[in-house]
Predicted model as a PDB file, atoms N, CA, C, CB and O in Angstrom, pLDDT in the B-factor column:
MODEL        1                                                                  
ATOM      1  N   MET A   1      53.271 110.301 102.653  1.00 87.00           N  
ATOM      2  CA  MET A   1      54.417 111.132 102.945  1.00 87.00           C  
ATOM      3  C   MET A   1      55.722 110.331 102.819  1.00 87.00           C  
ATOM      4  CB  MET A   1      54.287 111.730 104.346  1.00 87.00           C  
ATOM      5  O   MET A   1      56.679 110.796 102.199  1.00 87.00           O  
ATOM      6  N   VAL A   2      55.756 109.129 103.407  1.00 86.00           N  
ATOM      7  CA  VAL A   2      56.946 108.294 103.358  1.00 86.00           C  
ATOM      8  C   VAL A   2      57.183 107.823 101.928  1.00 86.00           C  
ATOM      9  CB  VAL A   2      56.810 107.089 104.315  1.00 86.00           C  
ATOM     10  O   VAL A   2      58.323 107.742 101.470  1.00 86.00           O  
ATOM     11  N   GLU A   3      56.105 107.518 101.236  1.00 90.00           N  
ATOM     12  CA  GLU A   3      56.236 107.084  99.851  1.00 90.00           C  
ATOM     13  C   GLU A   3      56.802 108.201  98.982  1.00 90.00           C  
ATOM     14  CB  GLU A   3      54.882 106.624  99.306  1.00 90.00           C  
ATOM     15  O   GLU A   3      57.631 107.950  98.107  1.00 90.00           O  
ATOM     16  N   GLN A   4      56.361 109.426  99.220  1.00 90.00           N  
ATOM     17  CA  GLN A   4      56.871 110.571  98.456  1.00 90.00           C  
ATOM     18  C   GLN A   4      58.348 110.794  98.760  1.00 90.00           C  
ATOM     19  CB  GLN A   4      56.059 111.848  98.778  1.00 90.00           C  
ATOM     20  O   GLN A   4      59.113 111.103  97.846  1.00 90.00           O  
ATOM     21  N   ALA A   5      58.773 110.650 100.007  1.00 89.00           N  
ATOM     22  CA  ALA A   5      60.181 110.805 100.379  1.00 89.00           C  
ATOM     23  C   ALA A   5      61.022 109.718  99.706  1.00 89.00           C  
ATOM     24  CB  ALA A   5      60.351 110.746 101.921  1.00 89.00           C  
ATOM     25  O   ALA A   5      62.120 109.993  99.222  1.00 89.00           O  
ATOM     26  N   ALA A   6      60.513 108.499  99.676  1.00 89.00           N  
ATOM     27  CA  ALA A   6      61.232 107.406  99.025  1.00 89.00           C  
ATOM     28  C   ALA A   6      61.333 107.658  97.518  1.00 89.00           C  
ATOM     29  CB  ALA A   6      60.531 106.054  99.300  1.00 89.00           C  
ATOM     30  O   ALA A   6      62.375 107.410  96.911  1.00 89.00           O  
ATOM     31  N   PHE A   7      60.254 108.148  96.923  1.00 87.00           N  
ATOM     32  CA  PHE A   7      60.268 108.463  95.494  1.00 87.00           C  
ATOM     33  C   PHE A   7      61.286 109.563  95.188  1.00 87.00           C  
ATOM     34  CB  PHE A   7      58.866 108.893  95.024  1.00 87.00           C  
ATOM     35  O   PHE A   7      62.047 109.450  94.227  1.00 87.00           O  
ATOM     36  N   ASP A   8      61.306 110.622  95.996  1.00 86.00           N  
ATOM     37  CA  ASP A   8      62.248 111.728  95.793  1.00 86.00           C  
ATOM     38  C   ASP A   8      63.694 111.259  95.965  1.00 86.00           C  
ATOM     39  CB  ASP A   8      61.946 112.875  96.775  1.00 86.00           C  
ATOM     40  O   ASP A   8      64.574 111.645  95.196  1.00 86.00           O  
ATOM     41  N   ARG A   9      63.927 110.433  96.967  1.00 85.00           N  
ATOM     42  CA  ARG A   9      65.283 109.925  97.197  1.00 85.00           C  
ATOM     43  C   ARG A   9      65.738 109.081  96.008  1.00 85.00           C  
ATOM     44  CB  ARG A   9      65.343 109.094  98.503  1.00 85.00           C  
ATOM     45  O   ARG A   9      66.867 109.222  95.537  1.00 85.00           O  
ATOM     46  N   ASN A  10      64.871 108.216  95.530  1.00 86.00           N  
ATOM     47  CA  ASN A  10      65.197 107.378  94.374  1.00 86.00           C  
ATOM     48  C   ASN A  10      65.446 108.248  93.149  1.00 86.00           C  
ATOM     49  CB  ASN A  10      64.064 106.366  94.093  1.00 86.00           C  
ATOM     50  O   ASN A  10      66.350 107.968  92.362  1.00 86.00           O  
ATOM     51  N   LEU A  11      64.654 109.299  92.983  1.00 83.00           N  
ATOM     52  CA  LEU A  11      64.813 110.197  91.851  1.00 83.00           C  
ATOM     53  C   LEU A  11      66.170 110.896  91.882  1.00 83.00           C  
ATOM     54  CB  LEU A  11      63.692 111.229  91.837  1.00 83.00           C  
ATOM     55  O   LEU A  11      66.851 110.960  90.859  1.00 83.00           O  
ATOM     56  N   PHE A  12      66.569 111.413  93.027  1.00 81.00           N  
ATOM     57  CA  PHE A  12      67.843 112.126  93.130  1.00 81.00           C  
ATOM     58  C   PHE A  12      69.038 111.192  93.044  1.00 81.00           C  
ATOM     59  CB  PHE A  12      67.901 112.900  94.427  1.00 81.00           C  
ATOM     60  O   PHE A  12      70.052 111.559  92.449  1.00 81.00           O  
ATOM     61  N   GLN A  13      68.956 110.003  93.613  1.00 82.00           N  
ATOM     62  CA  GLN A  13      70.090 109.085  93.582  1.00 82.00           C  
ATOM     63  C   GLN A  13      70.283 108.459  92.208  1.00 82.00           C  
ATOM     64  CB  GLN A  13      69.904 107.996  94.618  1.00 82.00           C  
ATOM     65  O   GLN A  13      71.405 108.098  91.851  1.00 82.00           O  
ATOM     66  N   SER A  14      69.227 108.327  91.440  1.00 78.00           N  
ATOM     67  CA  SER A  14      69.361 107.715  90.119  1.00 78.00           C  
ATOM     68  C   SER A  14      69.603 108.743  89.015  1.00 78.00           C  
ATOM     69  CB  SER A  14      68.120 106.911  89.800  1.00 78.00           C  
ATOM     70  O   SER A  14      69.808 108.373  87.859  1.00 78.00           O  
ATOM     71  N   SER A  15      69.581 110.021  89.361  1.00 74.00           N  
ATOM     72  CA  SER A  15      69.815 111.039  88.335  1.00 74.00           C  
ATOM     73  C   SER A  15      71.292 111.069  87.947  1.00 74.00           C  
ATOM     74  CB  SER A  15      69.360 112.431  88.834  1.00 74.00           C  
ATOM     75  O   SER A  15      72.161 110.689  88.732  1.00 74.00           O  
ATOM     76  N   ARG A  16      71.556 111.520  86.746  1.00 77.00           N  
ATOM     77  CA  ARG A  16      72.924 111.601  86.226  1.00 77.00           C  
ATOM     78  C   ARG A  16      73.670 112.743  86.911  1.00 77.00           C  
ATOM     79  CB  ARG A  16      72.921 111.801  84.685  1.00 77.00           C  
ATOM     80  O   ARG A  16      73.173 113.866  86.997  1.00 77.00           O  
ATOM     81  N   LYS A  17      74.859 112.436  87.390  1.00 75.00           N  
ATOM     82  CA  LYS A  17      75.661 113.437  88.094  1.00 75.00           C  
ATOM     83  C   LYS A  17      76.402 114.307  87.091  1.00 75.00           C  
ATOM     84  CB  LYS A  17      76.659 112.762  89.063  1.00 75.00           C  
ATOM     85  O   LYS A  17      76.722 113.863  85.988  1.00 75.00           O  
ATOM     86  N   ASN A  18      76.673 115.547  87.478  1.00 73.00           N  
ATOM     87  CA  ASN A  18      77.435 116.468  86.651  1.00 73.00           C  
ATOM     88  C   ASN A  18      78.912 116.116  86.771  1.00 73.00           C  
ATOM     89  CB  ASN A  18      77.175 117.946  87.063  1.00 73.00           C  
ATOM     90  O   ASN A  18      79.447 116.091  87.879  1.00 73.00           O  
ATOM     91  N   ALA A  19      79.578 115.847  85.659  1.00 74.00           N  
ATOM     92  CA  ALA A  19      80.973 115.418  85.678  1.00 74.00           C  
ATOM     93  C   ALA A  19      81.938 116.583  85.837  1.00 74.00           C  
ATOM     94  CB  ALA A  19      81.297 114.663  84.416  1.00 74.00           C  
ATOM     95  O   ALA A  19      83.105 116.365  86.162  1.00 74.00           O  
ATOM     96  N   THR A  20      81.498 117.784  85.621  1.00 76.00           N  
ATOM     97  CA  THR A  20      82.397 118.932  85.715  1.00 76.00           C  
ATOM     98  C   THR A  20      82.284 119.580  87.088  1.00 76.00           C  
ATOM     99  CB  THR A  20      82.087 119.960  84.611  1.00 76.00           C  
ATOM    100  O   THR A  20      81.246 119.527  87.747  1.00 76.00           O  
ATOM    101  N   VAL A  21      83.395 120.193  87.492  1.00 72.00           N  
ATOM    102  CA  VAL A  21      83.430 120.903  88.762  1.00 72.00           C  
ATOM    103  C   VAL A  21      83.730 122.357  88.450  1.00 72.00           C  
ATOM    104  CB  VAL A  21      84.492 120.293  89.747  1.00 72.00           C  
ATOM    105  O   VAL A  21      84.730 122.669  87.804  1.00 72.00           O  
ATOM    106  N   GLU A  22      82.875 123.228  88.904  1.00 74.00           N  
ATOM    107  CA  GLU A  22      83.087 124.647  88.665  1.00 74.00           C  
ATOM    108  C   GLU A  22      84.147 125.162  89.635  1.00 74.00           C  
ATOM    109  CB  GLU A  22      81.761 125.441  88.818  1.00 74.00           C  
ATOM    110  O   GLU A  22      84.038 124.974  90.847  1.00 74.00           O  
ATOM    111  N   LEU A  23      85.156 125.804  89.097  1.00 75.00           N  
ATOM    112  CA  LEU A  23      86.234 126.350  89.905  1.00 75.00           C  
ATOM    113  C   LEU A  23      86.302 127.862  89.741  1.00 75.00           C  
ATOM    114  CB  LEU A  23      87.575 125.708  89.524  1.00 75.00           C  
ATOM    115  O   LEU A  23      85.908 128.396  88.704  1.00 75.00           O  
ATOM    116  N   ARG A  24      86.793 128.539  90.745  1.00 79.00           N  
ATOM    117  CA  ARG A  24      86.964 129.981  90.610  1.00 79.00           C  
ATOM    118  C   ARG A  24      88.073 130.288  89.619  1.00 79.00           C  
ATOM    119  CB  ARG A  24      87.269 130.623  91.970  1.00 79.00           C  
ATOM    120  O   ARG A  24      87.956 131.206  88.808  1.00 79.00           O  
ATOM    121  N   PHE A  25      89.169 129.503  89.689  1.00 79.00           N  
ATOM    122  CA  PHE A  25      90.249 129.667  88.715  1.00 79.00           C  
ATOM    123  C   PHE A  25      90.823 128.288  88.415  1.00 79.00           C  
ATOM    124  CB  PHE A  25      91.363 130.643  89.248  1.00 79.00           C  
ATOM    125  O   PHE A  25      91.270 127.599  89.332  1.00 79.00           O  
ATOM    126  N   PRO A  26      90.821 127.869  87.151  1.00 75.00           N  
ATOM    127  CA  PRO A  26      91.280 126.532  86.776  1.00 75.00           C  
ATOM    128  C   PRO A  26      92.765 126.292  87.032  1.00 75.00           C  
ATOM    129  CB  PRO A  26      90.990 126.295  85.331  1.00 75.00           C  
ATOM    130  O   PRO A  26      93.206 125.143  87.038  1.00 75.00           O  
ATOM    131  N   GLU A  27      93.548 127.354  87.245  1.00 76.00           N  
ATOM    132  CA  GLU A  27      94.980 127.190  87.485  1.00 76.00           C  
ATOM    133  C   GLU A  27      95.263 126.505  88.809  1.00 76.00           C  
ATOM    134  CB  GLU A  27      95.670 128.533  87.450  1.00 76.00           C  
ATOM    135  O   GLU A  27      96.408 126.151  89.091  1.00 76.00           O  
ATOM    136  N   ILE A  28      94.237 126.314  89.622  1.00 73.00           N  
ATOM    137  CA  ILE A  28      94.444 125.659  90.912  1.00 73.00           C  
ATOM    138  C   ILE A  28      94.995 124.244  90.725  1.00 73.00           C  
ATOM    139  CB  ILE A  28      93.129 125.617  91.706  1.00 73.00           C  
ATOM    140  O   ILE A  28      95.687 123.729  91.604  1.00 73.00           O  
ATOM    141  N   PHE A  29      94.694 123.616  89.594  1.00 70.00           N  
ATOM    142  CA  PHE A  29      95.195 122.272  89.346  1.00 70.00           C  
ATOM    143  C   PHE A  29      96.698 122.271  89.119  1.00 70.00           C  
ATOM    144  CB  PHE A  29      94.491 121.660  88.151  1.00 70.00           C  
ATOM    145  O   PHE A  29      97.350 121.263  89.391  1.00 70.00           O  
ATOM    146  N   ASN A  30      97.264 123.355  88.634  1.00 69.00           N  
ATOM    147  CA  ASN A  30      98.700 123.421  88.381  1.00 69.00           C  
ATOM    148  C   ASN A  30      99.489 123.969  89.559  1.00 69.00           C  
ATOM    149  CB  ASN A  30      98.962 124.265  87.171  1.00 69.00           C  
ATOM    150  O   ASN A  30     100.718 124.022  89.497  1.00 69.00           O  
ATOM    151  N   THR A  31      98.834 124.369  90.605  1.00 70.00           N  
ATOM    152  CA  THR A  31      99.531 124.886  91.771  1.00 70.00           C  
ATOM    153  C   THR A  31     100.227 123.733  92.472  1.00 70.00           C  
ATOM    154  CB  THR A  31      98.556 125.614  92.733  1.00 70.00           C  
ATOM    155  O   THR A  31      99.577 122.792  92.926  1.00 70.00           O  
ATOM    156  N   GLY A  32     101.544 123.806  92.560  1.00 68.00           N  
ATOM    157  CA  GLY A  32     102.309 122.735  93.187  1.00 68.00           C  
ATOM    158  C   GLY A  32     102.437 121.507  92.323  1.00 68.00           C  
ATOM    159  O   GLY A  32     102.849 120.452  92.807  1.00 68.00           O  
ATOM    160  N   SER A  33     102.100 121.615  91.078  1.00 63.00           N  
ATOM    161  CA  SER A  33     102.149 120.482  90.177  1.00 63.00           C  
ATOM    162  C   SER A  33     103.574 120.216  89.707  1.00 63.00           C  
ATOM    163  CB  SER A  33     101.236 120.717  88.986  1.00 63.00           C  
ATOM    164  O   SER A  33     104.341 121.163  89.531  1.00 63.00           O  
ATOM    165  N   PRO A  34     103.955 118.947  89.497  1.00 66.00           N  
ATOM    166  CA  PRO A  34     105.293 118.662  88.969  1.00 66.00           C  
ATOM    167  C   PRO A  34     105.449 119.127  87.527  1.00 66.00           C  
ATOM    168  CB  PRO A  34     105.587 117.173  89.062  1.00 66.00           C  
ATOM    169  O   PRO A  34     106.572 119.221  87.032  1.00 66.00           O  
ATOM    170  N   TYR A  35     104.360 119.415  86.852  1.00 68.00           N  
ATOM    171  CA  TYR A  35     104.426 119.878  85.470  1.00 68.00           C  
ATOM    172  C   TYR A  35     104.611 121.393  85.397  1.00 68.00           C  
ATOM    173  CB  TYR A  35     103.164 119.468  84.716  1.00 68.00           C  
ATOM    174  O   TYR A  35     104.766 121.946  84.308  1.00 68.00           O  
ATOM    175  N   ASN A  36     104.595 122.057  86.532  1.00 65.00           N  
ATOM    176  CA  ASN A  36     104.636 123.504  86.572  1.00 65.00           C  
ATOM    177  C   ASN A  36     106.028 124.020  86.940  1.00 65.00           C  
ATOM    178  CB  ASN A  36     103.607 124.024  87.556  1.00 65.00           C  
ATOM    179  O   ASN A  36     106.151 125.103  87.511  1.00 65.00           O  
ATOM    180  N   HIS A  37     107.086 123.250  86.619  1.00 67.00           N  
ATOM    181  CA  HIS A  37     108.443 123.642  86.950  1.00 67.00           C  
ATOM    182  C   HIS A  37     109.209 124.025  85.697  1.00 67.00           C  
ATOM    183  CB  HIS A  37     109.161 122.518  87.689  1.00 67.00           C  
ATOM    184  O   HIS A  37     108.938 123.527  84.604  1.00 67.00           O  
ATOM    185  N   ILE A  38     110.164 124.914  85.877  1.00 69.00           N  
ATOM    186  CA  ILE A  38     111.040 125.293  84.777  1.00 69.00           C  
ATOM    187  C   ILE A  38     112.030 124.162  84.541  1.00 69.00           C  
ATOM    188  CB  ILE A  38     111.779 126.635  85.076  1.00 69.00           C  
ATOM    189  O   ILE A  38     112.501 123.552  85.501  1.00 69.00           O  
ATOM    190  N   ALA A  39     112.351 123.875  83.313  1.00 69.00           N  
ATOM    191  CA  ALA A  39     113.262 122.780  82.988  1.00 69.00           C  
ATOM    192  C   ALA A  39     114.601 122.996  83.672  1.00 69.00           C  
ATOM    193  CB  ALA A  39     113.451 122.658  81.466  1.00 69.00           C  
ATOM    194  O   ALA A  39     115.153 124.096  83.633  1.00 69.00           O  
ATOM    195  N   GLY A  40     115.126 121.949  84.299  1.00 66.00           N  
ATOM    196  CA  GLY A  40     116.412 122.012  84.960  1.00 66.00           C  
ATOM    197  C   GLY A  40     116.355 122.474  86.394  1.00 66.00           C  
ATOM    198  O   GLY A  40     117.390 122.543  87.055  1.00 66.00           O  
ATOM    199  N   HIS A  41     115.191 122.790  86.890  1.00 66.00           N  
ATOM    200  CA  HIS A  41     115.064 123.276  88.259  1.00 66.00           C  
ATOM    201  C   HIS A  41     114.203 122.329  89.091  1.00 66.00           C  
ATOM    202  CB  HIS A  41     114.467 124.688  88.273  1.00 66.00           C  
ATOM    203  O   HIS A  41     113.315 122.769  89.822  1.00 66.00           O  
ATOM    204  N   SER A  42     114.465 121.048  88.979  1.00 64.00           N  
ATOM    205  CA  SER A  42     113.644 120.083  89.699  1.00 64.00           C  
ATOM    206  C   SER A  42     114.035 119.973  91.160  1.00 64.00           C  
ATOM    207  CB  SER A  42     113.741 118.731  89.046  1.00 64.00           C  
ATOM    208  O   SER A  42     113.229 119.540  91.983  1.00 64.00           O  
ATOM    209  N   GLY A  43     115.269 120.361  91.497  1.00 67.00           N  
ATOM    210  CA  GLY A  43     115.681 120.333  92.889  1.00 67.00           C  
ATOM    211  C   GLY A  43     116.311 119.026  93.313  1.00 67.00           C  
ATOM    212  O   GLY A  43     116.900 118.959  94.393  1.00 67.00           O  
ATOM    213  N   GLY A  44     116.211 117.987  92.507  1.00 73.00           N  
ATOM    214  CA  GLY A  44     116.794 116.703  92.859  1.00 73.00           C  
ATOM    215  C   GLY A  44     118.174 116.535  92.250  1.00 73.00           C  
ATOM    216  O   GLY A  44     118.486 117.144  91.227  1.00 73.00           O  
ATOM    217  N   ASP A  45     119.012 115.699  92.887  1.00 77.00           N  
ATOM    218  CA  ASP A  45     120.340 115.416  92.373  1.00 77.00           C  
ATOM    219  C   ASP A  45     120.261 114.176  91.486  1.00 77.00           C  
ATOM    220  CB  ASP A  45     121.364 115.217  93.534  1.00 77.00           C  
ATOM    221  O   ASP A  45     120.011 113.074  91.975  1.00 77.00           O  
ATOM    222  N   LEU A  46     120.469 114.355  90.202  1.00 80.00           N  
ATOM    223  CA  LEU A  46     120.310 113.271  89.248  1.00 80.00           C  
ATOM    224  C   LEU A  46     121.637 112.717  88.739  1.00 80.00           C  
ATOM    225  CB  LEU A  46     119.488 113.739  88.092  1.00 80.00           C  
ATOM    226  O   LEU A  46     121.649 111.975  87.757  1.00 80.00           O  
ATOM    227  N   THR A  47     122.754 113.058  89.382  1.00 88.00           N  
ATOM    228  CA  THR A  47     124.060 112.621  88.867  1.00 88.00           C  
ATOM    229  C   THR A  47     124.198 111.109  88.886  1.00 88.00           C  
ATOM    230  CB  THR A  47     125.185 113.247  89.678  1.00 88.00           C  
ATOM    231  O   THR A  47     124.726 110.536  87.933  1.00 88.00           O  
ATOM    232  N   THR A  48     123.740 110.440  89.946  1.00 92.00           N  
ATOM    233  CA  THR A  48     123.857 108.977  89.997  1.00 92.00           C  
ATOM    234  C   THR A  48     122.961 108.336  88.940  1.00 92.00           C  
ATOM    235  CB  THR A  48     123.489 108.447  91.404  1.00 92.00           C  
ATOM    236  O   THR A  48     123.329 107.322  88.347  1.00 92.00           O  
ATOM    237  N   LEU A  49     121.817 108.906  88.708  1.00 90.00           N  
ATOM    238  CA  LEU A  49     120.916 108.379  87.688  1.00 90.00           C  
ATOM    239  C   LEU A  49     121.526 108.534  86.298  1.00 90.00           C  
ATOM    240  CB  LEU A  49     119.557 109.089  87.754  1.00 90.00           C  
ATOM    241  O   LEU A  49     121.442 107.624  85.474  1.00 90.00           O  
ATOM    242  N   ILE A  50     122.139 109.688  86.039  1.00 92.00           N  
ATOM    243  CA  ILE A  50     122.787 109.935  84.745  1.00 92.00           C  
ATOM    244  C   ILE A  50     123.952 108.966  84.555  1.00 92.00           C  
ATOM    245  CB  ILE A  50     123.284 111.405  84.646  1.00 92.00           C  
ATOM    246  O   ILE A  50     124.124 108.409  83.470  1.00 92.00           O  
ATOM    247  N   GLU A  51     124.761 108.761  85.612  1.00 95.00           N  
ATOM    248  CA  GLU A  51     125.882 107.826  85.519  1.00 95.00           C  
ATOM    249  C   GLU A  51     125.403 106.412  85.226  1.00 95.00           C  
ATOM    250  CB  GLU A  51     126.695 107.843  86.809  1.00 95.00           C  
ATOM    251  O   GLU A  51     126.010 105.695  84.430  1.00 95.00           O  
ATOM    252  N   HIS A  52     124.320 106.017  85.867  1.00 96.00           N  
ATOM    253  CA  HIS A  52     123.782 104.668  85.645  1.00 96.00           C  
ATOM    254  C   HIS A  52     123.411 104.450  84.180  1.00 96.00           C  
ATOM    255  CB  HIS A  52     122.553 104.431  86.534  1.00 96.00           C  
ATOM    256  O   HIS A  52     123.790 103.443  83.581  1.00 96.00           O  
ATOM    257  N   TYR A  53     122.677 105.388  83.612  1.00 96.00           N  
ATOM    258  CA  TYR A  53     122.229 105.220  82.231  1.00 96.00           C  
ATOM    259  C   TYR A  53     123.364 105.410  81.230  1.00 96.00           C  
ATOM    260  CB  TYR A  53     121.109 106.195  81.927  1.00 96.00           C  
ATOM    261  O   TYR A  53     123.342 104.801  80.161  1.00 96.00           O  
ATOM    262  N   GLU A  54     124.350 106.238  81.550  1.00 97.00           N  
ATOM    263  CA  GLU A  54     125.524 106.348  80.671  1.00 97.00           C  
ATOM    264  C   GLU A  54     126.304 105.039  80.669  1.00 97.00           C  
ATOM    265  CB  GLU A  54     126.441 107.517  81.118  1.00 97.00           C  
ATOM    266  O   GLU A  54     126.756 104.589  79.616  1.00 97.00           O  
ATOM    267  N   LYS A  55     126.464 104.424  81.837  1.00 97.00           N  
ATOM    268  CA  LYS A  55     127.157 103.135  81.921  1.00 97.00           C  
ATOM    269  C   LYS A  55     126.367 102.061  81.174  1.00 97.00           C  
ATOM    270  CB  LYS A  55     127.365 102.721  83.398  1.00 97.00           C  
ATOM    271  O   LYS A  55     126.946 101.247  80.455  1.00 97.00           O  
ATOM    272  N   GLN A  56     125.061 102.059  81.344  1.00 97.00           N  
ATOM    273  CA  GLN A  56     124.216 101.089  80.657  1.00 97.00           C  
ATOM    274  C   GLN A  56     124.341 101.266  79.139  1.00 97.00           C  
ATOM    275  CB  GLN A  56     122.741 101.240  81.103  1.00 97.00           C  
ATOM    276  O   GLN A  56     124.383 100.279  78.405  1.00 97.00           O  
ATOM    277  N   ASN A  57     124.401 102.496  78.673  1.00 97.00           N  
ATOM    278  CA  ASN A  57     124.548 102.781  77.249  1.00 97.00           C  
ATOM    279  C   ASN A  57     125.916 102.326  76.744  1.00 97.00           C  
ATOM    280  CB  ASN A  57     124.352 104.281  76.978  1.00 97.00           C  
ATOM    281  O   ASN A  57     126.018 101.742  75.666  1.00 97.00           O  
ATOM    282  N   ARG A  58     126.978 102.595  77.528  1.00 97.00           N  
ATOM    283  CA  ARG A  58     128.326 102.155  77.130  1.00 97.00           C  
ATOM    284  C   ARG A  58     128.398 100.644  77.030  1.00 97.00           C  
ATOM    285  CB  ARG A  58     129.378 102.659  78.125  1.00 97.00           C  
ATOM    286  O   ARG A  58     128.948 100.106  76.070  1.00 97.00           O  
ATOM    287  N   ASP A  59     127.841  99.955  78.023  1.00 97.00           N  
ATOM    288  CA  ASP A  59     127.856  98.484  78.006  1.00 97.00           C  
ATOM    289  C   ASP A  59     127.115  97.942  76.786  1.00 97.00           C  
ATOM    290  CB  ASP A  59     127.224  97.925  79.296  1.00 97.00           C  
ATOM    291  O   ASP A  59     127.565  96.984  76.157  1.00 97.00           O  
ATOM    292  N   GLU A  60     126.005  98.543  76.463  1.00 97.00           N  
ATOM    293  CA  GLU A  60     125.221  98.101  75.301  1.00 97.00           C  
ATOM    294  C   GLU A  60     125.989  98.346  74.002  1.00 97.00           C  
ATOM    295  CB  GLU A  60     123.860  98.830  75.258  1.00 97.00           C  
ATOM    296  O   GLU A  60     125.972  97.506  73.102  1.00 97.00           O  
ATOM    297  N   GLU A  61     126.663  99.500  73.903  1.00 96.00           N  
ATOM    298  CA  GLU A  61     127.452  99.796  72.706  1.00 96.00           C  
ATOM    299  C   GLU A  61     128.619  98.817  72.577  1.00 96.00           C  
ATOM    300  CB  GLU A  61     127.976 101.248  72.747  1.00 96.00           C  
ATOM    301  O   GLU A  61     128.921  98.357  71.475  1.00 96.00           O  
ATOM    302  N   GLU A  62     129.278  98.494  73.696  1.00 96.00           N  
ATOM    303  CA  GLU A  62     130.365  97.516  73.662  1.00 96.00           C  
ATOM    304  C   GLU A  62     129.862  96.150  73.231  1.00 96.00           C  
ATOM    305  CB  GLU A  62     131.034  97.416  75.028  1.00 96.00           C  
ATOM    306  O   GLU A  62     130.535  95.455  72.470  1.00 96.00           O  
ATOM    307  N   ARG A  63     128.688  95.755  73.705  1.00 96.00           N  
ATOM    308  CA  ARG A  63     128.100  94.475  73.312  1.00 96.00           C  
ATOM    309  C   ARG A  63     127.823  94.449  71.808  1.00 96.00           C  
ATOM    310  CB  ARG A  63     126.800  94.215  74.100  1.00 96.00           C  
ATOM    311  O   ARG A  63     128.064  93.442  71.143  1.00 96.00           O  
ATOM    312  N   LYS A  64     127.316  95.559  71.284  1.00 95.00           N  
ATOM    313  CA  LYS A  64     127.033  95.624  69.842  1.00 95.00           C  
ATOM    314  C   LYS A  64     128.319  95.536  69.025  1.00 95.00           C  
ATOM    315  CB  LYS A  64     126.280  96.923  69.500  1.00 95.00           C  
ATOM    316  O   LYS A  64     128.355  94.861  67.996  1.00 95.00           O  
ATOM    317  N   VAL A  65     129.385  96.223  69.480  1.00 95.00           N  
ATOM    318  CA  VAL A  65     130.664  96.190  68.759  1.00 95.00           C  
ATOM    319  C   VAL A  65     131.232  94.781  68.773  1.00 95.00           C  
ATOM    320  CB  VAL A  65     131.676  97.183  69.380  1.00 95.00           C  
ATOM    321  O   VAL A  65     131.710  94.301  67.745  1.00 95.00           O  
ATOM    322  N   ARG A  66     131.190  94.097  69.938  1.00 94.00           N  
ATOM    323  CA  ARG A  66     131.676  92.723  70.029  1.00 94.00           C  
ATOM    324  C   ARG A  66     130.883  91.800  69.113  1.00 94.00           C  
ATOM    325  CB  ARG A  66     131.598  92.224  71.473  1.00 94.00           C  
ATOM    326  O   ARG A  66     131.452  90.924  68.461  1.00 94.00           O  
ATOM    327  N   ALA A  67     129.559  91.999  69.066  1.00 93.00           N  
ATOM    328  CA  ALA A  67     128.717  91.158  68.213  1.00 93.00           C  
ATOM    329  C   ALA A  67     129.070  91.380  66.741  1.00 93.00           C  
ATOM    330  CB  ALA A  67     127.215  91.457  68.460  1.00 93.00           C  
ATOM    331  O   ALA A  67     129.105  90.425  65.965  1.00 93.00           O  
ATOM    332  N   GLN A  68     129.329  92.620  66.353  1.00 92.00           N  
ATOM    333  CA  GLN A  68     129.715  92.894  64.965  1.00 92.00           C  
ATOM    334  C   GLN A  68     131.081  92.309  64.641  1.00 92.00           C  
ATOM    335  CB  GLN A  68     129.720  94.397  64.702  1.00 92.00           C  
ATOM    336  O   GLN A  68     131.287  91.809  63.535  1.00 92.00           O  
ATOM    337  N   GLN A  69     132.028  92.363  65.594  1.00 92.00           N  
ATOM    338  CA  GLN A  69     133.348  91.793  65.371  1.00 92.00           C  
ATOM    339  C   GLN A  69     133.270  90.287  65.237  1.00 92.00           C  
ATOM    340  CB  GLN A  69     134.293  92.170  66.500  1.00 92.00           C  
ATOM    341  O   GLN A  69     133.930  89.710  64.373  1.00 92.00           O  
ATOM    342  N   GLU A  70     132.475  89.638  66.076  1.00 89.00           N  
ATOM    343  CA  GLU A  70     132.315  88.179  65.973  1.00 89.00           C  
ATOM    344  C   GLU A  70     131.650  87.808  64.671  1.00 89.00           C  
ATOM    345  CB  GLU A  70     131.499  87.633  67.150  1.00 89.00           C  
ATOM    346  O   GLU A  70     132.005  86.803  64.055  1.00 89.00           O  
ATOM    347  N   GLU A  71     130.700  88.597  64.248  1.00 86.00           N  
ATOM    348  CA  GLU A  71     130.010  88.327  62.987  1.00 86.00           C  
ATOM    349  C   GLU A  71     130.981  88.498  61.804  1.00 86.00           C  
ATOM    350  CB  GLU A  71     128.781  89.269  62.827  1.00 86.00           C  
ATOM    351  O   GLU A  71     130.929  87.737  60.838  1.00 86.00           O  
ATOM    352  N   GLY A  72     131.857  89.496  61.890  1.00 82.00           N  
ATOM    353  CA  GLY A  72     132.858  89.724  60.856  1.00 82.00           C  
ATOM    354  C   GLY A  72     133.897  88.618  60.813  1.00 82.00           C  
ATOM    355  O   GLY A  72     134.379  88.276  59.733  1.00 82.00           O  
ATOM    356  N   GLU A  73     134.259  88.044  61.966  1.00 80.00           N  
ATOM    357  CA  GLU A  73     135.219  86.944  62.015  1.00 80.00           C  
ATOM    358  C   GLU A  73     134.656  85.674  61.402  1.00 80.00           C  
ATOM    359  CB  GLU A  73     135.640  86.678  63.447  1.00 80.00           C  
ATOM    360  O   GLU A  73     135.404  84.894  60.812  1.00 80.00           O  
ATOM    361  N   ARG A  74     133.362  85.448  61.526  1.00 76.00           N  
ATOM    362  CA  ARG A  74     132.724  84.241  60.989  1.00 76.00           C  
ATOM    363  C   ARG A  74     132.675  84.272  59.468  1.00 76.00           C  
ATOM    364  CB  ARG A  74     131.307  84.088  61.553  1.00 76.00           C  
ATOM    365  O   ARG A  74     132.685  83.223  58.825  1.00 76.00           O  
ATOM    366  N   GLU A  75     132.623  85.454  58.897  1.00 68.00           N  
ATOM    367  CA  GLU A  75     132.496  85.548  57.452  1.00 68.00           C  
ATOM    368  C   GLU A  75     133.790  85.347  56.812  1.00 68.00           C  
ATOM    369  CB  GLU A  75     131.929  86.846  57.033  1.00 68.00           C  
ATOM    370  O   GLU A  75     133.885  85.390  55.585  1.00 68.00           O  
TER     371      GLU A  75                                                      
ENDMDL                                                                          
END                                                                             
């Protein structure tokens, strides 16, 4: 009896598990998901983030212009 229980336990634990989960409706994964929002309606204030990247872009463009001017002066 104990040997049969051990055999059954080993059989069930070593069997391959089913990787899929059956759901009643697959849309449950998108409920409350950040991917399920309309563009522009995220609710967060991004003005400081936009200013940061605009400033970073301006600084990079100024650096490129200075590098081109220095390169032109050397020639």
